N, C-alpha and C positions, 0 to 999 in steps of 0.2 A: 775437837769433838769428843764428848764424853762417851763412856761405854754404853749407857742407856740408849743414846741416839744411834750408836753403831749397831746395836741389836735391832732397833727399829728399821734402820736402813737396810740391813741384811734381809729381814723378813719382807719388807716392801719389795726389794729387788727380786727375791725368790718368787713372790706372787706375780710381780709384773713381768717376769720372764715367761709366764704362762699366757697363752693367747686367748683361750676361750674361758668362759665361766665354768664349763665342765672341768677343764684342766685345773682351774683354781680351786674348785670344790674338791677335786681329787687330792690336791696338795694339802688342803686342810685335813682331810682324812688321813693322809700319810703322816702329818705331824702328830696326830693322835696315836697312830700305830707305832711310831718311833719314840714316843714319850717314855721316859724311865718308868720302870715297874712301880706301881703304887701298891705297897704292901697291905695285906688284909687288915693288919693291926690299925691302920689309919682310917679304915671304913667304920667310923663311929658316928654316933648321933651329933656330937659336938663339931665334927668336921663336915657334916652334911650341909650343902648349900640350899637354903630354903628359897622357894620360888621357882626353881628350875623344873621344867617339865620332865626331864629325864633325871635319873639319880646321878648326882654329882657331889664329889668331895673335894675339899681343899684342906691341906695340912700346911701349917707355917711354923717356921723355926727361926728364932732371932739369934744371930751369931756374928760376932765381930762388927757390930754396927749395921748389918744388913739383914734382910729377910730372905730366907730360902723357902720356896713354895714347892709343894708336890700336889698334883691334882689328878683326878680321874672321873670319867663319866661312863655310864653304860651304853651311851649312844655314840656312834662313830663321829658324827659332826660335832656334837657337844664335847667329845673327848679331844677333838682337834682344836676347838676353841679354847678349851682348858689348857692344852699343851702350848698354844700360842701365847696366852697370857702368862702362864708359868715361865715360859722362856724369856719373855720381855721383862717381867717384874722381879724375877729371882735375882738375888745378889744386889739389890738396890736398897738404898736407905729408906726408912719410913717416910721421911720428908719427900723424897723423889716419887715414891709410890702415890702418896696422897695428892701431890701437886700435878700428877701426870695422868689424866684420864686416857683411856684407850682410843684417842682420836685417830691414831695411826691406822685403825681398822678401815677407815674410809679410803685410805690410799691403796688398800689391797685389792679392791675391785670385787669384793665378795658380798657386799651388802645386799645385792639382789638375790643372792643364793641363800641368805639367812632368813628363815621364817621369823615372824614376830616373836614367837616363843624362844627361838634360839638367840635372837638379838637381846631379848630380855634376860636370858640366861647369862649372856656375856656381861651384861650390866650388873646382875646379881653377883657374879663371880668377882668382878672388879670391886664392887661395894664391899664384899667380904675381905678382899685383900686390903682395902683401905682401913676397914675396921681393925684388922689384925695389926696393921702398921701403926695405927693410932696408939695402940697399947705401948709402943716402944719409942714414942716421941720424947725427947728430953723435956723436962719441966720448963715452962717458960718463966723468965725472970720478969719481975714487975718493976 
């Protein structure tokens, strides 16, 4: 099993250990609260995620063949969603990021807790991760 799948399995296990939707919702909020500090210097227009109802930022850095993401949102749930995706997709190759949409979210049992705007924000965030990853794909050979 690869590291990407291990991260997904750990997150799924964490959420599935919660019995109620409220507990899962609280777990999402806790992920956001425990996320690494997002420095003010990264809160720039170029890092702003367009389309999100709340203010959300994503910073990416390519290093040793993988991407490292940092993210932040001004809303508790959105910050939890950001922390969730940052945890899963950080330290993965551009190819893995592009080929692995966040289908695992369905296994967390939180889809009923996400408003349409938050669900859209999750997709906008992933789309931005894919766009950033695309910049670092190796050139294809013909």
